[in-house]
Backbone bond lengths (Angstrom), bond angles and torsions (degrees), N, CA, C in turn:
res aa  C-N    CA-C-N  psi(-1)  N-CA   C-N-CA  omega(-1)  CA-C   N-CA-C  phi
1 M - - - 1.473 - - 1.538 109.16 -
2 D 1.330 120.09 127.94 1.446 120.82 -178.30 1.519 110.52 -80.37
3 K 1.340 114.58 167.11 1.474 120.08 -173.33 1.507 111.55 -64.18
4 T 1.320 116.98 -37.40 1.470 118.85 -178.73 1.525 110.94 -61.81
5 H 1.351 115.31 -42.59 1.471 118.03 177.46 1.518 111.10 -65.49
6 L 1.328 116.84 -36.82 1.464 120.10 178.48 1.512 111.09 -60.71
7 I 1.340 115.38 -45.14 1.450 119.57 179.51 1.515 111.35 -61.87
8 K 1.339 116.60 -42.97 1.467 120.26 178.58 1.523 109.87 -61.87
9 T 1.310 116.78 -36.85 1.473 119.58 177.52 1.486 111.49 -64.81
10 I 1.358 115.55 -40.80 1.448 119.89 177.53 1.538 109.13 -59.30
11 F 1.301 115.21 -45.01 1.464 119.83 -176.41 1.516 111.67 -62.35
12 L 1.276 117.31 -36.69 1.470 120.71 -177.21 1.506 110.91 -66.07
13 F 1.329 117.10 -34.95 1.452 120.25 -173.02 1.531 112.83 -112.81
14 L 1.323 117.72 8.77 1.445 121.98 -176.78 1.535 110.39 -65.80
15 L 1.335 116.09 130.78 1.454 120.84 179.21 1.523 109.73 -101.11
16 I 1.305 115.48 148.43 1.469 119.82 174.34 1.512 108.79 -65.98
17 S 1.326 116.46 135.02 1.471 119.39 -177.83 1.511 110.99 -78.49
18 V 1.331 113.88 159.20 1.442 119.16 176.16 1.496 108.70 -77.07
19 P 1.345 119.56 143.01 1.462 120.29 178.23 1.501 111.10 -70.35
20 G 1.342 115.53 153.14 1.442 119.86 174.06 1.500 110.34 -75.25
21 T 1.316 115.41 159.93 1.454 121.05 179.95 1.508 110.02 -114.25
22 G 1.300 117.44 155.45 1.440 122.63 178.85 1.505 109.95 -167.81
23 T 1.318 117.34 168.52 1.446 121.59 -177.73 1.529 110.20 -73.63
24 A 1.315 118.54 -43.63 1.457 121.93 179.98 1.513 111.12 -119.92
25 Q 1.343 115.10 -55.43 1.449 119.11 179.95 1.534 110.13 -71.46
26 R 1.302 117.66 149.70 1.463 119.86 178.81 1.522 109.71 -151.21
27 I 1.328 114.33 155.22 1.469 122.87 178.74 1.509 107.63 -109.00
28 E 1.342 116.18 129.84 1.457 120.54 177.35 1.517 110.68 -137.15
29 N 1.333 115.23 166.22 1.457 123.17 173.02 1.534 112.63 55.44
30 V 1.315 115.45 49.75 1.479 120.31 179.00 1.520 109.63 -79.74
31 R 1.334 116.48 131.00 1.468 122.07 177.05 1.509 108.81 -148.04
32 T 1.309 115.58 164.23 1.465 120.43 -174.40 1.527 110.96 -132.28
33 E 1.342 113.15 153.60 1.460 121.60 172.73 1.522 108.63 -139.71
34 V 1.305 115.71 146.15 1.469 121.41 178.74 1.536 108.79 -101.16
35 E 1.313 115.75 126.80 1.458 123.64 178.42 1.506 108.71 -126.32
36 G 1.331 117.74 97.81 1.457 120.87 -178.22 1.514 110.70 62.05
37 E 1.332 116.17 -120.42 1.458 120.87 179.33 1.538 111.24 -99.35
38 E 1.310 117.31 16.81 1.447 122.63 178.52 1.531 110.68 -117.10
39 I 1.312 115.59 153.91 1.455 122.03 172.35 1.529 106.96 -116.62
40 H 1.313 116.41 125.02 1.476 122.49 176.19 1.521 109.07 -95.83
41 I 1.297 115.81 122.47 1.464 121.47 -178.12 1.532 107.57 -110.90
42 Y 1.323 115.67 113.29 1.467 121.27 -178.81 1.512 110.13 -99.63
43 Y 1.345 114.91 149.30 1.461 118.99 178.90 1.523 108.56 -159.23
44 D 1.346 114.89 159.28 1.444 121.69 173.54 1.525 107.95 -105.85
45 L 1.305 115.95 131.33 1.468 122.14 177.96 1.521 108.31 -105.84
46 L 1.320 117.39 117.33 1.475 122.69 -174.31 1.531 109.31 -122.79
47 G 1.318 114.32 161.07 1.448 120.74 174.84 1.520 114.47 75.85
48 V 1.334 117.47 24.50 1.468 120.77 179.72 1.529 107.23 -121.25
49 E 1.333 117.31 132.26 1.450 121.79 177.27 1.527 110.56 -67.26
50 A 1.330 115.91 155.50 1.469 121.02 -175.06 1.520 113.04 -58.69
51 N 1.343 117.37 -34.40 1.456 122.18 -177.98 1.528 113.43 -101.82
52 S 1.342 116.75 11.61 1.469 121.02 179.05 1.505 110.35 -105.30
53 S 1.336 115.96 156.17 1.465 121.26 -177.63 1.512 110.78 -127.46
54 V 1.309 114.40 152.69 1.481 122.74 175.18 1.515 107.84 -132.08
55 I 1.323 115.58 164.18 1.468 121.29 173.39 1.525 107.86 -101.53
56 V 1.321 116.47 119.89 1.469 121.77 179.89 1.549 108.53 -102.12
57 K 1.309 116.00 132.05 1.465 122.52 176.25 1.518 108.66 -132.36
58 V 1.331 116.34 153.74 1.450 120.58 178.67 1.533 108.91 -127.32
59 Y 1.317 116.30 139.33 1.454 122.95 -175.15 1.526 109.48 -123.88
60 L 1.326 115.31 155.00 1.472 121.76 -178.55 1.506 109.74 -119.79
61 S 1.322 116.34 136.80 1.451 123.76 171.47 1.516 109.65 -124.01
62 T 1.319 116.47 138.11 1.476 120.46 175.99 1.541 111.23 -113.06
63 D 1.329 116.22 11.45 1.461 120.00 179.27 1.523 111.67 -125.14
64 G 1.351 115.73 32.95 1.453 119.51 175.76 1.510 115.08 77.12
65 G 1.333 118.02 14.30 1.436 120.82 178.14 1.521 114.77 99.34
66 D 1.337 117.02 3.33 1.482 119.20 177.76 1.518 110.38 -67.95
67 T 1.319 117.40 -39.26 1.460 122.02 179.45 1.528 109.51 -137.95
68 Y 1.310 115.18 148.43 1.463 122.47 174.87 1.516 109.50 -127.29
69 G 1.323 114.54 145.76 1.455 119.30 177.94 1.531 111.26 -87.16
70 K 1.331 115.21 -160.49 1.466 120.68 176.93 1.523 109.13 -71.40
71 P 1.352 115.92 162.79 1.488 117.92 178.61 1.512 111.18 -57.76
72 L 1.344 115.36 142.61 1.471 120.22 178.71 1.509 110.26 -62.61
73 R 1.347 117.46 142.09 1.467 121.66 -173.85 1.531 112.43 -98.20
74 S 1.324 116.65 -43.94 1.467 120.13 -172.77 1.514 110.63 -84.10
75 V 1.334 115.16 63.61 1.443 122.58 -175.53 1.517 108.96 -126.89
76 S 1.318 114.86 154.49 1.463 121.68 177.04 1.529 109.00 -146.93
77 G 1.301 116.59 176.14 1.445 120.11 -178.96 1.503 112.84 95.96
78 D 1.318 118.02 -137.33 1.489 121.99 -177.06 1.523 108.50 -85.52
79 I 1.310 114.69 72.83 1.457 123.35 -177.06 1.534 106.72 -139.91
80 G 1.335 116.91 156.27 1.446 120.20 -176.00 1.532 109.64 80.90
81 I 1.320 116.68 -132.35 1.470 120.74 179.38 1.526 108.74 -79.41
82 V 1.322 117.06 118.77 1.464 122.77 179.27 1.526 107.47 -123.59
83 T 1.298 116.34 131.12 1.466 121.90 -176.71 1.511 110.37 -107.43
84 G 1.333 115.20 131.82 1.439 122.01 174.72 1.530 113.68 77.05
85 A 1.336 115.33 157.49 1.457 120.78 176.78 1.521 109.72 -74.66
86 G 1.329 116.29 163.77 1.455 120.35 178.39 1.522 112.53 177.99
87 K 1.307 115.45 150.10 1.446 121.05 177.10 1.541 111.07 -99.29
88 D 1.306 114.85 156.50 1.462 121.55 178.32 1.529 112.71 59.14
89 R 1.329 115.86 35.62 1.473 118.56 170.64 1.521 107.59 -64.58
90 C 1.331 116.38 149.67 1.473 119.62 -174.23 1.532 111.09 -133.21
91 I 1.319 114.35 129.40 1.473 122.49 172.27 1.529 107.07 -110.70
92 V 1.321 116.30 131.08 1.466 122.14 179.06 1.526 108.52 -107.65
93 W 1.349 115.01 118.92 1.460 120.36 -179.96 1.530 108.87 -105.77
94 D 1.340 117.53 121.79 1.450 123.28 174.34 1.524 106.60 -86.01
95 V 1.323 115.66 94.03 1.457 123.10 -165.27 1.522 112.77 -55.02
96 F 1.338 117.54 -52.67 1.448 120.94 -169.05 1.519 112.66 -82.38
97 R 1.339 117.90 4.74 1.451 121.10 167.29 1.527 110.16 -78.94
98 D 1.317 117.29 -25.61 1.470 121.16 -176.86 1.508 113.02 -106.31
99 V 1.340 118.55 -30.89 1.460 120.88 -177.33 1.527 109.71 -134.80
100 D 1.337 115.81 152.50 1.445 120.23 178.59 1.519 111.33 -78.05
101 E 1.321 116.54 -35.61 1.459 121.48 176.37 1.511 108.82 -154.29
102 L 1.320 116.01 158.51 1.452 121.34 -178.04 1.527 107.48 -149.20
103 V 1.316 115.75 91.51 1.464 121.63 178.87 1.515 106.99 -130.18
104 S 1.324 116.39 109.52 1.463 119.70 -178.16 1.508 109.90 -158.68
105 V 1.322 115.94 145.32 1.462 120.06 175.83 1.522 109.88 -85.94
106 N 1.370 116.21 -2.24 1.454 120.79 -176.41 1.521 112.57 -118.82
107 V 1.319 117.26 26.12 1.451 120.65 179.71 1.533 109.90 -70.14
108 K 1.323 115.59 132.95 1.458 119.98 -178.81 1.518 109.22 -146.84
109 F 1.331 116.84 140.96 1.437 122.68 177.07 1.523 110.65 -111.97
110 K 1.309 116.45 147.35 1.448 121.41 174.57 1.515 107.96 -130.95
111 V 1.332 116.01 126.70 1.472 122.09 178.01 1.520 107.51 -107.84
112 R 1.324 116.20 128.76 1.469 120.48 -179.31 1.533 109.67 -123.35
113 A 1.342 114.85 145.59 1.452 121.49 174.76 1.533 107.85 -121.91
114 E 1.320 116.78 122.45 1.458 121.25 -177.82 1.523 109.06 -116.46
115 P 1.318 116.81 148.63 1.500 119.95 177.47 1.513 109.21 -58.37
116 L 1.322 115.64 144.39 1.459 121.87 177.85 1.518 108.94 -91.61
117 K 1.322 116.60 115.33 1.453 121.38 177.21 1.546 109.30 -86.20
118 T 1.302 115.42 161.30 1.473 120.05 -176.45 1.514 111.21 -60.46
119 E 1.339 116.38 -44.53 1.459 118.18 -178.11 1.500 112.98 -70.53
120 Q 1.351 117.06 -25.55 1.458 121.00 178.02 1.537 111.07 -70.12
121 A 1.308 117.19 -31.32 1.454 119.60 -177.59 1.508 112.82 -61.87
122 L 1.352 116.82 -23.11 1.440 120.24 -178.21 1.516 113.48 -82.00
123 V 1.352 116.53 -22.71 1.455 119.17 -173.71 1.526 114.67 -125.00
124 A 1.328 117.51 -8.77 1.468 119.12 -178.69 1.520 109.53 -62.39
125 P 1.329 119.87 148.53 1.457 125.67 4.52 1.514 115.53 -82.91
126 G 1.352 118.76 8.49 1.451 120.46 177.47 1.515 110.57 158.25
127 R 1.343 113.15 167.93 1.469 120.68 175.36 1.515 109.37 -94.23
128 V 1.301 116.49 144.82 1.460 121.05 -179.00 1.520 108.61 -129.18
129 F 1.322 117.71 132.28 1.453 122.77 176.62 1.511 109.41 -108.42
130 K 1.354 116.93 125.28 1.450 122.30 -177.14 1.510 109.90 -116.45
131 I 1.356 115.38 129.63 1.461 123.10 176.79 1.528 107.01 -115.33
132 D 1.358 116.55 126.18 1.464 122.37 -178.58 1.514 110.19 -115.53
133 I 1.300 116.40 139.23 1.455 123.80 163.80 1.496 107.89 -117.32
134 N 1.347 117.66 120.23 1.444 121.41 -166.35 1.535 110.30 -132.08
135 T 1.309 116.95 129.04 1.461 121.12 173.03 1.535 108.84 -99.28
136 N 1.333 115.43 139.19 1.463 121.30 -176.62 1.518 111.49 -119.16
137 I 1.293 117.52 132.45 1.461 123.06 174.14 1.520 106.14 -128.98
138 G 1.349 117.48 127.83 1.457 117.63 -175.85 1.508 112.87 -158.64
139 S 1.324 115.08 -175.26 1.451 122.05 176.43 1.513 108.66 -136.35
140 K 1.324 116.88 148.68 1.450 121.85 -179.24 1.527 109.24 -96.59
141 S 1.323 113.91 147.17 1.463 117.42 -172.15 1.524 113.91 -88.94
142 I 1.344 118.16 -23.34 1.459 120.75 -176.31 1.507 111.73 -92.54
143 L 1.328 116.43 -53.16 1.463 119.88 178.79 1.513 108.50 -94.54
144 D 1.328 113.68 154.21 1.462 119.68 -177.24 1.523 109.56 -87.90
145 Y 1.335 115.55 81.22 1.467 118.29 177.61 1.501 110.28 -156.05
146 N 1.336 116.15 163.52 1.453 123.04 179.27 1.520 109.43 -114.46
147 S 1.317 115.87 162.94 1.455 119.23 -173.62 1.547 110.49 -141.52
148 Y 1.315 113.82 162.46 1.443 121.35 168.48 1.517 109.21 -146.36
149 G 1.297 117.74 161.83 1.455 118.53 -179.46 1.531 110.76 -171.49
150 I 1.300 115.06 -178.08 1.450 122.39 177.21 1.514 107.45 -144.92
151 N 1.325 117.12 145.15 1.461 119.92 175.51 1.523 110.07 -140.61
152 I 1.285 114.64 157.98 1.465 120.73 176.30 1.542 106.17 -132.92
153 K 1.320 115.97 138.09 1.437 120.56 179.96 1.502 111.25 -142.46
154 G 1.320 115.04 154.89 1.459 121.51 176.02 1.504 109.50 -132.41
155 C 1.335 117.68 129.51 1.457 122.31 -179.15 1.540 109.75 -129.28
156 L 1.320 113.89 137.51 1.443 120.81 172.54 1.523 107.85 -99.16
157 Y 1.336 116.86 120.49 1.458 121.22 -178.08 1.525 109.56 -98.31
158 L 1.336 115.95 131.15 1.453 123.83 169.49 1.529 105.11 -112.00
159 N 1.314 115.74 104.67 1.465 121.41 -168.41 1.525 109.06 58.23
160 Q 1.338 119.70 -111.47 1.450 120.42 -174.51 1.528 113.35 -105.10
161 L 1.322 118.42 -3.23 1.451 122.42 -177.72 1.514 109.79 -100.43
162 G 1.340 115.42 125.69 1.460 121.52 -179.72 1.521 111.34 -115.60
163 I 1.330 117.37 133.81 1.470 123.64 177.91 1.527 107.94 -130.40
164 G 1.357 115.92 133.87 1.438 118.13 -177.76 1.511 113.16 -167.11
165 L 1.354 114.26 -161.18 1.450 122.72 -177.85 1.537 109.74 -123.86
166 R 1.331 116.17 152.68 1.454 120.81 179.29 1.531 109.44 -140.49
167 A 1.313 117.23 145.34 1.448 123.12 176.43 1.541 109.33 -132.35
168 D 1.330 117.17 140.58 1.478 121.90 -174.65 1.538 110.77 -128.74
169 Y 1.306 114.96 152.19 1.445 123.76 164.11 1.537 106.05 -129.45
170 Y 1.332 117.48 133.46 1.460 119.71 -177.71 1.533 109.75 -143.30
171 K 1.304 115.04 159.60 1.467 121.90 174.99 1.528 108.16 -146.47
172 T 1.342 115.44 139.95 1.446 120.35 -178.44 1.527 110.08 -131.91
173 Y 1.323 115.54 148.48 1.459 122.10 179.77 1.511 108.81 -121.46
174 R 1.314 117.12 125.59 1.441 120.21 -179.51 1.537 110.17 -96.34
175 A 1.324 115.28 147.61 1.459 120.02 -177.41 1.513 112.68 -69.46
176 G 1.328 117.88 -30.65 1.462 120.54 177.78 1.496 111.44 156.82
177 I 1.337 116.03 146.53 1.460 121.29 176.94 1.522 106.63 -146.68
178 N 1.316 116.44 143.60 1.465 122.24 -176.15 1.521 111.58 -94.77
179 Y 1.326 114.80 137.89 1.455 122.78 174.32 1.504 109.94 -121.66
180 S 1.342 116.07 144.62 1.472 120.08 179.98 1.530 109.82 -89.27
181 H 1.311 116.30 133.98 1.449 121.98 178.57 1.525 108.18 -147.47
182 N 1.327 116.27 112.02 1.480 121.01 -178.02 1.517 110.38 53.52
183 S 1.338 114.59 48.27 1.478 121.62 177.57 1.526 113.59 65.28
184 T 1.342 115.48 16.82 1.477 120.05 177.67 1.522 109.64 -122.63
185 F 1.314 117.74 136.01 1.454 121.42 177.50 1.522 109.64 -89.58
186 L 1.318 113.76 126.16 1.463 120.43 178.90 1.519 109.04 -115.56
187 T 1.310 116.51 144.99 1.480 121.23 -178.01 1.496 111.35 -96.60
188 D 1.334 114.17 132.38 1.461 120.25 174.38 1.507 109.37 -117.86
189 T 1.316 117.97 138.24 1.475 122.92 177.21 1.519 109.16 -123.16
190 G 1.320 114.89 52.68 1.468 119.41 -178.58 1.499 112.10 -74.22
191 S 1.312 115.68 -165.43 1.484 120.82 -176.36 1.512 110.49 -143.93
192 Y 1.347 114.04 150.85 1.457 121.24 169.24 1.513 109.38 -98.10
193 W 1.310 115.69 149.79 1.450 119.68 168.91 1.519 107.24 -152.98
194 G 1.297 117.79 162.12 1.446 118.84 -179.65 1.531 113.54 176.88
195 Y 1.321 112.02 178.31 1.458 120.73 178.35 1.521 107.31 -121.41
196 S 1.314 116.25 149.88 1.447 119.85 175.53 1.520 109.39 -147.86
197 G 1.307 115.00 160.35 1.462 120.33 178.61 1.506 110.71 -162.63
198 G 1.313 116.45 156.56 1.464 120.06 179.37 1.504 112.22 174.52
199 A 1.346 113.46 -165.89 1.472 121.64 -176.96 1.522 109.57 -95.69
200 I 1.309 115.15 146.73 1.466 121.23 179.39 1.534 108.97 -134.49
201 I 1.330 114.28 141.36 1.449 120.61 177.15 1.530 108.49 -129.85
202 E 1.346 116.74 134.91 1.462 122.94 -177.90 1.521 109.60 -129.24
203 Y 1.337 114.50 158.05 1.464 119.79 173.17 1.506 108.81 -138.43
204 D 1.329 116.71 119.80 1.463 121.45 -178.37 1.535 109.59 -87.39
205 F 1.347 114.86 111.99 1.450 119.69 179.81 1.517 113.02 -68.14
206 I 1.348 116.38 -28.67 1.479 121.13 -174.75 1.519 107.71 -105.05
207 K 1.316 116.83 111.48 1.460 121.37 179.09 1.525 109.44 -87.11
208 D 1.328 114.48 80.49 1.457 120.70 -174.34 1.528 108.74 -147.85
209 D 1.338 116.57 144.26 1.449 120.85 179.47 1.525 112.71 -73.66
210 K 1.331 118.01 -14.25 1.458 120.83 -174.65 1.525 113.51 -98.50
211 Y 1.336 117.66 -30.16 1.465 121.13 -174.68 1.506 110.91 -132.96
212 S 1.328 116.19 156.09 1.445 122.99 171.32 1.513 109.82 -139.40
213 L 1.331 115.84 137.46 1.468 122.14 173.09 1.533 104.83 -133.11
214 Y 1.331 116.11 112.25 1.463 118.50 -168.60 1.534 112.20 -139.32
215 P 1.344 118.22 125.16 1.446 120.10 165.21 1.531 109.23 -78.63
216 F 1.332 116.83 155.54 1.457 119.07 179.68 1.517 110.66 -145.30
217 L 1.331 115.01 155.11 1.438 123.89 175.47 1.544 107.84 -124.20
218 Y 1.318 116.39 131.27 1.479 122.96 -176.30 1.508 107.66 -126.94
219 I 1.335 117.84 124.70 1.450 123.37 179.75 1.508 108.51 -132.31
220 G 1.347 117.26 132.74 1.441 119.38 -177.48 1.512 113.98 -169.73
221 Q 1.322 116.06 -162.20 1.461 122.62 -179.81 1.516 107.64 -128.77
222 S 1.365 115.00 146.93 1.450 120.41 -176.55 1.539 108.69 -131.84
223 K 1.308 115.49 145.66 1.475 123.20 168.29 1.531 107.17 -99.79
224 I 1.336 116.25 114.33 1.441 121.30 -176.52 1.522 108.91 -105.43
225 N 1.323 115.75 122.48 1.453 121.57 177.38 1.525 110.25 -111.15
226 Y 1.332 114.80 141.91 1.452 119.37 174.91 1.516 110.29 -122.60
227 E 1.319 117.11 126.25 1.461 122.63 179.23 1.527 108.64 -114.47
228 Y 1.310 116.51 125.93 1.433 120.85 176.25 1.513 111.45 -66.73
229 N 1.315 114.68 155.28 1.468 118.49 166.90 1.517 108.55 -64.14
230 P 1.337 118.51 122.24 1.477 119.80 -174.67 1.540 112.80 -61.94
231 E 1.312 118.69 -20.19 1.449 119.05 175.33 1.518 112.11 -69.70
232 Y 1.347 114.58 -20.12 1.486 118.24 179.22 1.529 110.64 -100.01
233 R 1.349 117.02 -46.78 1.478 119.87 -177.17 1.516 108.22 -161.30
234 Q 1.336 115.92 140.58 1.460 122.19 173.53 1.533 107.87 -91.91
235 D 1.295 114.84 88.65 1.469 118.14 -176.53 1.513 109.60 -160.84
236 D 1.327 116.56 162.03 1.454 120.95 175.69 1.519 109.78 -155.48
237 F 1.345 115.72 158.34 1.459 124.05 178.47 1.519 109.37 -133.14
238 F 1.329 115.43 161.74 1.450 118.10 171.31 1.530 109.50 -150.21
239 K 1.329 115.59 153.16 1.455 123.10 175.46 1.525 107.51 -145.99
240 Y 1.339 114.45 160.23 1.461 121.53 174.43 1.533 108.71 -102.60
241 S 1.314 115.16 144.20 1.479 119.24 -177.90 1.515 109.06 -145.86
242 V 1.339 115.53 147.29 1.468 120.71 169.16 1.526 107.69 -91.50
243 F 1.316 116.64 158.69 1.469 120.51 -177.84 1.518 110.12 -154.51
244 G 1.296 115.29 168.27 1.454 122.44 173.58 1.515 110.50 -145.57
245 S 1.276 117.83 152.05 1.465 120.80 178.66 1.527 110.28 -145.17
246 L 1.308 114.54 150.22 1.478 123.41 173.79 1.531 107.75 -120.59
247 G 1.292 115.97 141.47 1.474 119.02 -180.00 1.508 112.98 -153.56
248 L 1.325 114.74 173.72 1.459 123.64 177.59 1.499 108.15 -137.66
249 G 1.326 117.11 131.07 1.452 121.86 -179.94 1.510 112.89 -125.87
250 F 1.313 116.02 153.94 1.469 122.35 176.43 1.529 106.99 -141.32
251 D 1.329 116.31 134.84 1.463 119.26 175.00 1.527 109.93 -142.85
252 I 1.312 114.72 162.48 1.465 122.83 -178.11 1.513 108.79 -138.15
253 R 1.313 117.46 142.60 1.452 121.18 -177.96 1.515 110.02 -72.54
254 A 1.357 114.84 125.23 1.468 119.81 178.74 1.535 110.95 -95.62
255 Y 1.351 116.68 -35.42 1.473 118.73 -178.50 1.523 108.16 -163.86
256 R 1.293 118.10 112.60 1.448 124.39 177.36 1.542 110.96 48.03
257 F 1.346 117.46 -106.73 1.457 121.43 -175.69 1.519 112.83 -88.73
258 L 1.336 118.17 -0.10 1.479 121.65 -175.77 1.526 110.35 -98.91
259 Y 1.327 116.20 127.60 1.468 123.11 178.77 1.528 109.52 -122.07
260 L 1.327 116.31 148.80 1.461 122.09 174.47 1.518 107.66 -122.38
261 G 1.351 115.02 141.12 1.469 116.56 -175.96 1.510 113.10 -155.55
262 I 1.318 114.11 -172.05 1.437 122.50 -177.45 1.532 106.84 -144.75
263 E 1.361 116.98 145.53 1.450 121.94 -179.91 1.501 109.71 -134.35
264 L 1.331 116.42 137.02 1.462 122.73 173.92 1.527 106.50 -113.27
265 E 1.332 116.74 132.25 1.468 120.00 -170.38 1.529 110.10 -140.92
266 Y 1.347 115.21 141.21 1.470 120.99 170.15 1.512 108.36 -119.45
267 L 1.330 117.04 123.14 1.450 123.20 -173.91 1.519 109.92 -123.24
268 V 1.312 116.15 139.42 1.474 121.41 -178.89 1.512 110.42 -143.52
269 S 1.342 116.52 144.10 1.460 122.41 174.92 1.516 108.76 -130.38
270 P 1.337 118.50 166.46 1.471 119.89 176.59 1.525 111.86 -60.89
271 W 1.319 115.54 161.13 1.460 120.85 178.94 1.524 110.66 -63.47
272 L 1.315 116.43 136.95 1.456 122.70 178.82 1.505 109.94 -135.05
273 D 1.314 117.20 127.48 1.458 120.57 173.97 1.536 107.27 -99.28
274 I 1.326 115.80 82.16 1.447 120.18 -172.17 1.518 111.04 -72.75
275 V 1.304 117.65 -39.99 1.468 121.76 -179.66 1.532 108.79 -127.14
276 P 1.352 117.07 150.84 1.467 118.39 177.66 1.523 111.85 -65.35
277 S 1.325 116.21 128.67 1.454 119.56 -179.39 1.527 109.06 -162.31
278 P 1.341 117.56 158.60 1.463 120.26 178.75 1.539 112.08 -61.03
279 E 1.329 117.71 -32.28 1.456 122.25 -177.65 1.538 109.81 -107.95
280 P 1.343 116.95 144.26 1.471 119.18 178.47 1.521 109.89 -68.16
281 D 1.329 115.43 149.64 1.459 121.67 179.38 1.522 108.68 -100.17
282 E 1.297 115.41 157.56 1.441 122.21 170.08 1.518 107.38 -134.46
283 G 1.328 116.19 121.49 1.457 118.54 -171.83 1.505 114.81 -64.79
284 L 1.322 115.53 -40.57 1.472 118.89 -178.33 1.503 108.43 -140.81
285 D 1.323 116.81 125.56 1.467 119.53 176.57 1.520 107.85 -171.74
286 G 1.334 116.31 129.84 1.452 118.32 173.54 1.533 112.71 136.64
287 F 1.311 114.40 -179.97 1.455 122.85 -179.25 1.504 111.58 -92.92
288 S 1.328 115.91 149.15 1.464 120.71 170.95 1.528 108.73 -144.23
289 I 1.306 115.23 155.56 1.473 120.83 176.06 1.502 106.95 -123.10
290 G 1.315 116.41 139.23 1.455 120.61 -175.95 1.508 112.23 -132.52
291 F 1.337 115.44 153.23 1.461 123.34 177.89 1.506 107.40 -112.64
292 A 1.324 117.42 121.19 1.465 122.01 -169.77 1.529 111.61 -109.95
293 V 1.294 116.10 142.03 1.479 125.68 166.66 1.496 106.70 -113.35
294 K 1.351 116.59 121.68 1.464 120.53 -172.03 1.516 108.58 -123.80
295 F 1.329 113.66 140.08 1.464 122.84 175.38 1.530 108.08 -115.70
296 V 1.331 116.51 125.22 1.451 122.41 -174.62 1.528 109.01 -113.23
297 I 1.323 116.00 124.28 1.455 121.80 -178.13 1.514 108.11 -119.25
298 D 1.334 115.90 120.94 1.473 121.43 178.79 1.502 108.33 -81.40
299 T 1.359 116.78 115.23 1.459 121.24 -179.95 1.516 112.11 -105.43
300 G 1.339 116.37 7.90 1.455 119.40 -178.82 1.508 112.49 -76.13
């Protein structure tokens, strides 16, 4: 059965939802319309002062109202923080973002309006935890070498601001550097590798459940190891360094809580002379591009 037919089936058997209850604010005259693959849920919000706000949520029941699940997520319009009373408020539900199919003779919606508390105003419509697994491919601007790596990060979002932690593993290969030995220059093509970790802060410019566009700042400490090419010397060095990076990321929801994205990042650390050489070394510096797999968990 195709989605269009499913929606039409929903429409044929859709029941009017029960109004939400409250001490002062109340929901009345709830009705629904089907528009393509979306359901528009209309309601009247009464008993709210013009400069007062409430939190509006909508719930779905498939057993005639005996039980309701968590608030629907893939919704837009007059949902979340709503200010002032008004008639013909509209919530738009993108059905197949939340469910694979919805065919029932007992479908029922419930719209609720709850008082907005001071602490809720800072985090409504909810807190979101994002976990990223990101692969990085890049080039360094000072030394002639390329790099690859992987990182994992977790951010807790309060509205559009995300704060969290990130950890990285990376490895880089240099094209070659000359060392003097007994008045002779020898070429080494060794590699850097290391671990790093620190704090990250992001800001999502797009307040949408489907897309994210976010600049980020990453500050931390790294252990940088250098291994000589064994054909030249069996030796290695390491140092610790602080670093900072700026980047921009974009992702799009692929399936429910799963997002796919891309990140562009420029990272720099202080100058480090890790190994003796005619030219100074820099442990970390340059652009990288990464492909991210993100898992989003609504904790609100």
